[in-house]
C-alpha positions as CSV (number, residue, x, y, z in Angstrom):
1,M,-74.9,111.7,93.5
2,G,-73.3,114.2,91.4
3,A,-72.8,112.7,87.6
4,A,-70.1,110.8,86.7
5,A,-67.1,112.6,84.3
6,P,-67.5,111.5,80.3
7,P,-64.5,109.1,79.8
8,Y,-62.3,110.8,77.5
9,H,-62.5,110.3,74.2
10,R,-59.9,110.3,71.1
11,H,-61.6,113.9,69.3
12,Q,-61.7,115.6,72.5
13,A,-58.2,118.0,72.9
14,P,-56.7,116.3,76.3
15,Y,-55.3,120.2,77.1
16,P,-57.5,123.7,77.3
17,G,-57.2,126.2,74.9
18,R,-57.4,123.5,71.9
19,F,-59.8,122.2,69.5
20,K,-61.2,118.9,68.6
21,D,-59.6,117.5,66.0
22,G,-56.1,119.2,66.5
23,G,-56.8,122.8,66.3
24,L,-57.3,125.4,68.5
25,G,-60.3,125.6,70.3
26,T,-62.2,125.5,73.7
27,E,-61.5,123.3,76.7
28,P,-63.1,120.1,77.3
29,A,-66.3,119.4,78.4
30,G,-67.4,118.0,82.1
31,A,-65.5,117.9,85.5
32,G,-68.6,120.8,86.6
33,R,-68.1,122.7,84.2
34,P,-71.0,123.1,81.3
35,S,-70.6,123.7,78.3
36,P,-71.4,127.3,76.8
37,S,-74.3,127.0,74.1
38,P,-73.2,128.0,70.8
39,S,-73.8,131.5,69.6
40,P,-75.3,132.3,66.5
41,A,-72.3,133.9,65.3
42,S,-70.4,130.0,65.8
43,P,-70.1,128.0,63.6
44,Q,-71.5,125.1,63.8
45,R,-69.7,121.3,62.7
46,G,-72.3,119.2,60.9
47,G,-72.5,115.1,62.1
48,G,-74.1,116.9,65.8
49,R,-70.3,117.2,66.9
50,A,-69.2,119.7,69.7
51,S,-68.9,123.3,68.5
52,Y,-66.6,126.4,68.3
53,A,-67.3,127.9,71.8
54,G,-66.3,131.4,73.4
55,P,-64.8,135.4,72.1
56,G,-61.6,133.2,72.3
57,A,-62.1,130.2,70.4
58,A,-64.2,132.5,67.3
59,R,-61.0,135.0,66.8
60,R,-58.5,132.6,66.8
61,G,-61.2,130.8,64.7
62,A,-60.4,133.6,61.8
63,C,-56.6,134.6,62.7
64,C,-56.6,130.2,61.2
65,C,-58.8,131.3,58.7
66,R,-56.9,134.3,56.9
67,G,-54.2,132.2,57.2
68,Q,-55.2,130.0,55.6
69,E,-56.3,132.1,52.1
70,M,-52.3,133.1,52.9
71,I,-51.8,129.9,51.9
72,G,-54.0,129.5,49.1
73,R,-56.6,127.2,50.2
74,K,-60.0,126.8,49.0
75,E,-61.3,125.0,52.7
76,S,-63.2,127.5,55.6
77,C,-61.6,126.3,58.7
78,A,-64.8,125.6,60.0
79,S,-65.6,123.5,57.7
80,G,-65.2,120.9,59.2
81,Q,-63.5,119.2,56.0
82,L,-60.1,120.0,56.7
83,P,-58.8,120.6,60.2
84,M,-56.5,123.5,61.2
85,T,-53.2,123.0,62.9
86,Y,-50.4,124.7,63.9
87,L,-48.1,124.8,60.9
88,S,-51.1,126.5,58.8
89,C,-51.5,129.9,61.5
90,L,-47.3,129.6,61.7
91,A,-47.5,130.3,57.5
92,Y,-49.3,132.9,58.1
93,I,-47.9,134.9,60.8
94,L,-44.5,134.3,58.9
95,E,-45.6,136.0,55.7
96,E,-46.8,138.7,57.8
97,W,-43.6,139.3,59.1
98,T,-41.7,138.9,55.5
99,A,-44.2,141.3,53.9
100,V,-44.6,139.0,51.3
101,E,-48.2,140.8,51.1
102,Y,-45.9,144.3,49.5
103,L,-43.8,141.7,47.3
104,K,-46.4,141.1,45.7
105,K,-47.9,144.5,44.9
106,Y,-44.1,145.6,44.4
107,F,-43.5,142.7,41.9
108,F,-43.2,144.6,39.3
109,H,-41.6,147.6,41.2
110,V,-38.8,144.9,42.5
111,V,-37.9,143.6,38.9
112,I,-37.6,146.7,36.9
113,I,-34.6,147.7,39.7
114,S,-33.2,144.6,40.2
115,V,-32.9,144.1,35.9
116,T,-31.1,148.3,35.8
117,I,-28.4,146.7,38.4
118,S,-27.4,143.7,37.0
119,A,-27.4,145.9,33.3
120,M,-24.8,148.5,35.6
121,L,-23.1,145.3,37.0
122,I,-22.4,143.7,33.4
123,F,-21.9,147.0,31.9
124,F,-19.3,148.5,34.3
125,I,-18.1,145.4,36.0
126,V,-15.0,145.0,34.1
127,P,-13.2,148.4,34.0
128,L,-14.0,148.9,37.8
129,T,-12.2,145.2,38.6
130,I,-9.4,146.9,36.1
131,L,-9.4,150.2,39.1
132,C,-9.1,148.2,41.6
133,F,-6.1,146.3,40.4
134,I,-4.2,149.0,39.3
135,Y,-4.6,150.4,43.0
136,L,-3.5,146.5,44.0
137,T,-0.7,147.1,42.1
138,N,0.3,150.6,43.9
139,V,-0.2,148.5,47.1
140,L,2.3,145.7,46.1
141,L,4.5,149.0,45.5
142,L,4.6,150.2,48.9
143,I,4.8,146.8,50.4
144,Y,8.7,146.8,48.4
145,Q,9.5,150.0,48.8
146,R,9.4,149.3,52.6
147,S,12.5,146.8,51.6
148,D,16.4,147.9,52.7
149,E,17.5,148.5,48.9
150,V,14.5,150.3,47.5
151,K,15.2,152.9,50.6
152,A,18.6,153.6,49.5
153,T,17.8,154.5,46.4
154,K,15.7,158.6,45.6
155,D,15.4,157.7,42.3
156,P,11.9,155.8,41.3
157,L,13.0,155.1,38.1
158,S,16.5,153.0,39.1
159,E,17.0,149.6,38.2
160,V,16.3,148.7,41.8
161,W,12.6,148.5,41.1
162,D,12.6,146.0,38.4
163,S,12.1,142.9,41.0
164,A,8.7,144.9,41.2
165,R,8.2,145.8,37.9
166,K,8.3,142.5,36.6
167,T,5.8,141.3,39.1
168,V,3.5,143.9,38.1
169,A,4.6,143.3,34.4
170,S,3.6,139.6,34.4
171,F,0.6,140.1,36.3
172,W,-0.7,142.2,33.9
173,D,0.4,140.2,30.7
174,I,-1.5,137.2,32.2
175,Y,-4.8,139.1,32.4
176,A,-4.1,140.4,29.1
177,R,-3.3,136.9,27.8
178,I,-6.8,135.5,29.6
179,W,-8.7,138.4,28.6
180,H,-8.0,139.5,25.2
181,G,-5.9,137.1,23.7
182,Y,-3.4,140.2,23.5
183,E,-0.5,139.7,20.9
184,L,2.5,142.5,19.8
185,H,3.9,143.1,16.6
186,G,6.3,145.1,15.6
187,V,8.8,145.5,18.0
188,E,11.3,145.4,16.0
189,N,10.2,148.7,14.5
190,L,11.6,149.7,18.2
191,P,14.9,152.0,17.7
192,E,17.7,150.5,20.7
193,G,17.8,154.3,21.3
194,P,15.4,157.1,22.1
195,G,11.9,157.4,20.2
196,I,8.9,159.1,20.7
197,L,6.2,156.6,21.0
198,V,2.5,157.5,19.2
199,Y,-0.9,155.6,18.8
200,Y,-4.3,156.2,19.3
201,H,-6.2,156.4,22.6
202,G,-8.9,153.8,23.1
203,A,-11.7,154.3,25.8
204,I,-9.4,152.8,28.7
205,P,-5.9,152.7,27.8
206,I,-5.5,149.2,29.0
207,D,-3.9,148.0,26.0
208,Y,-1.2,150.5,26.1
209,L,-0.8,149.2,30.0
210,Y,-0.8,145.8,28.0
211,F,2.1,146.9,25.7
212,L,3.6,148.6,28.6
213,S,4.6,144.9,30.5
214,R,4.8,142.9,27.5
215,L,8.0,145.1,26.4
216,F,9.0,145.3,29.7
217,L,9.3,141.5,29.5
218,W,11.2,141.0,26.1
219,K,13.4,143.6,26.2
220,K,13.2,144.3,29.9
221,R,13.0,148.4,28.7
222,L,10.8,151.1,30.7
223,C,8.3,153.3,28.3
224,L,8.1,156.5,29.7
225,S,4.4,158.0,29.2
226,V,3.2,161.2,28.7
227,A,-0.1,161.2,30.7
228,D,-3.2,164.1,30.6
229,H,-2.6,166.4,34.5
230,F,-6.3,164.9,35.9
231,V,-4.1,161.3,36.3
232,F,-2.0,163.1,38.3
233,R,-4.5,164.8,40.5
234,L,-6.1,160.5,41.3
235,P,-5.4,160.1,45.2
236,G,-3.7,157.1,46.0
237,L,-1.9,156.6,42.6
238,K,1.7,158.8,43.1
239,L,4.5,155.9,43.4
240,L,2.9,153.7,40.4
241,L,3.3,156.1,38.4
242,E,6.0,156.9,39.5
243,V,7.5,154.1,39.0
244,T,6.0,153.3,35.8
245,G,7.7,156.1,35.0
246,V,4.3,158.2,33.6
247,M,5.2,161.9,33.8
248,P,3.4,165.6,32.6
249,G,4.6,165.6,29.6
250,T,6.5,169.7,29.6
251,R,8.8,170.0,27.0
252,E,12.2,170.0,29.4
253,E,10.8,166.6,30.5
254,C,10.4,164.9,27.5
255,L,13.7,166.4,26.1
256,S,15.6,165.4,29.4
257,A,13.7,161.3,29.2
258,L,15.0,161.2,25.0
259,K,18.7,162.8,25.8
260,N,18.7,159.6,28.4
261,G,18.6,157.1,26.3
262,H,14.5,156.3,27.0
263,L,11.2,155.9,24.5
264,V,8.7,158.7,25.0
265,S,4.8,157.6,24.1
266,I,2.3,160.1,23.8
267,S,-1.4,160.1,22.5
268,P,-1.9,163.6,21.1
269,G,-5.6,163.0,20.6
270,G,-5.3,162.0,24.7
271,V,-8.8,162.4,26.8
272,R,-11.0,164.2,24.2
273,E,-10.1,161.0,22.0
274,A,-11.0,158.6,24.8
275,L,-14.4,160.4,25.4
276,F,-16.0,161.5,21.6
277,S,-14.1,158.8,19.5
278,D,-16.2,156.6,18.3
279,E,-16.5,152.7,16.2
280,S,-14.8,154.9,13.4
281,Y,-11.6,155.7,15.2
282,Q,-11.4,159.2,13.7
283,L,-8.1,160.8,14.9
284,M,-8.6,163.4,17.4
285,W,-5.4,165.3,17.7
286,G,-7.2,169.1,17.2
287,N,-3.9,171.5,16.9
288,R,-1.6,169.4,18.8
289,K,1.5,169.9,17.8
290,G,4.2,169.7,20.3
291,F,5.2,166.1,20.2
292,A,6.1,167.1,16.5
293,Q,8.8,170.0,18.3
294,V,10.0,167.7,21.0
295,A,11.4,164.8,18.1
296,L,12.7,167.7,15.2
297,D,14.6,169.1,18.9
298,A,15.7,166.0,20.1
299,K,16.6,164.3,17.0
300,V,15.2,161.1,17.2
301,P,12.3,158.9,15.3
302,I,8.6,159.0,15.6
303,I,7.1,155.0,16.0
304,P,3.1,155.1,14.6
305,M,1.1,152.8,17.4
306,Y,-2.2,151.2,17.2
307,T,-4.4,148.2,19.2
308,Q,-6.5,146.8,16.7
309,N,-9.6,146.2,18.6
310,V,-9.3,148.4,21.5
311,R,-12.7,150.2,20.9
312,E,-14.7,147.4,21.0
313,G,-13.2,146.2,24.3
314,Y,-14.3,149.0,25.9
315,R,-16.8,152.3,25.0
316,M,-18.6,155.5,25.8
317,F,-21.9,156.3,25.5
318,K,-23.1,158.0,22.3
319,E,-24.5,160.9,23.6
320,R,-21.7,162.7,23.4
321,R,-22.8,166.9,23.2
322,F,-23.2,167.4,27.4
323,F,-20.5,165.9,28.3
324,R,-18.1,167.4,25.5
325,K,-19.5,170.5,27.0
326,L,-18.7,169.5,30.2
327,Y,-15.5,168.6,29.4
328,E,-14.0,171.1,27.8
329,S,-14.8,173.2,30.3
330,T,-13.3,171.5,33.0
331,R,-11.0,169.5,31.3
332,L,-11.9,166.0,33.5
333,P,-13.1,163.4,31.8
334,F,-17.2,163.1,33.4
335,T,-18.2,160.1,30.8
336,P,-17.3,156.7,31.9
337,P,-16.7,153.9,30.1
338,Y,-18.0,150.8,30.1
339,G,-18.0,147.4,28.0
340,G,-15.2,144.8,29.3
341,L,-15.7,142.3,26.5
342,P,-12.8,139.7,25.5
343,V,-12.7,140.9,22.2
344,K,-9.0,140.3,20.4
345,F,-7.0,142.9,21.1
346,R,-3.3,143.4,18.8
347,T,-1.0,146.1,19.2
348,Y,1.1,146.9,15.7
349,I,3.7,148.8,15.9
350,G,4.9,150.6,12.6
351,E,7.8,151.6,11.0
352,P,9.5,154.5,12.4
353,I,9.2,158.0,10.1
354,P,12.9,158.7,10.5
355,Y,14.5,162.2,11.8
356,D,14.3,164.8,9.0
357,P,16.2,168.3,9.9
358,N,14.2,170.2,6.4
359,I,10.9,168.6,7.9
360,T,8.4,170.9,9.7
361,T,6.4,170.6,12.6
362,D,2.9,170.6,10.7
363,E,4.6,168.9,8.0
364,L,5.8,165.9,10.6
365,V,2.4,165.7,12.9
366,E,0.5,165.6,9.0
367,K,3.3,162.5,8.6
368,T,2.6,161.3,11.7
369,K,-1.2,161.2,11.3
370,S,-1.0,159.7,8.2
371,A,1.0,157.0,9.6
372,V,-1.4,156.2,12.3
373,Q,-4.5,156.2,9.8
374,A,-2.8,153.7,7.7
375,L,-2.2,150.9,10.6
376,I,-6.4,151.2,11.4
377,K,-6.9,151.0,8.0
378,K,-4.8,148.1,7.6
379,H,-5.6,146.3,10.5
380,Q,-8.6,147.5,11.7
381,T,-12.1,147.0,10.3
382,I,-14.4,150.6,9.9
383,P,-17.2,150.6,11.3
384,G,-15.8,148.6,14.4
385,S,-17.3,145.2,15.2
386,I,-18.1,143.7,18.2
387,W,-18.8,140.4,16.6
388,K,-16.3,140.6,14.5
389,A,-14.0,141.4,17.5
390,L,-14.8,138.5,19.5
391,M,-14.5,136.2,17.2
392,D,-10.9,137.0,15.8
393,R,-10.4,135.7,19.1
394,F,-10.6,131.8,17.6
395,D,-9.0,133.4,14.6
396,R,-5.8,131.7,14.3
397,H,-5.1,133.6,11.1
398,R,-3.6,137.5,11.3
399,K,-3.6,139.7,8.5
400,S,0.5,140.5,8.3
401,D,2.4,143.2,9.4
């Protein structure tokens, strides 16, 4: 009679394909099946315990040993001191799938790319947010345009748009209060009738947008704006420009607006001043004197205006030679603005320069330039300081008008 099968031992795997003690391994011995003799390459366990068997078991053991190395263990899966489990092999497979080794190898490159992307987001997130808000404003006006009352009129400057203008102005005024603690001083210097506002152009004319919003909320008055020709090439903003009174600024259009009793604003420095002026707040008007000629022809006063810390809020990059040549040849602003720090903004409206029939155009230009420079000198620390501009948010005391 054949020998009876040995009784099941607790260290013996109950299923084929498993190690004793819970690891991967051989089939149980017995049941008429002789155990294969250990090969020289197969590691032996101490104390007369059973050894690994079979080429499949050897491969699985090697796989598990690599898995142990990947999870940082010093013990060998064949040492017998620490049995290998399915969890360890699973960790090895997951590390292979998730390319942990590649991340370790290129860790420095990953850090550099992450820091670069973070810096770009910090530098440009606020200007991009403002741009998104501008387009959302245009979407709001497009929705309002579907009303029957608006459809009946063809004039974008009509009072039927006042409800939409008030909504838009309220949104931008809230944004101005929260982000820049915006203040407007000298509104009493604005004439009841027509006049030309001349202002310093920041890297982003967001301060001017704040001024338009608050003027409309306080006085329910629309100030028409002269803009550079490239503004009208921007897609999707046509309705917004029409409703807010933005115009190309030809002599005929300006004279017509002044004749109708509107305020007209212009920055003689324009895009050039926005791109290439800096924290020294230098005016870059060049030979522009058309605004003075229009003021003399329309017999209206010129009112200087300036916003404190506008260059500390948003800036342009220092390298200007290449971009200056590019702008002069194309008349397009390729230099991106950056910043958006919540510095204090205060807009100051100076005393008007009255119409004088005995003054020449050149003399009026110089007189206006001196008035704007006087506002800058009075209300701005030069060179501008971002830290001081931020601290102005907590300074209750302001300079006198």
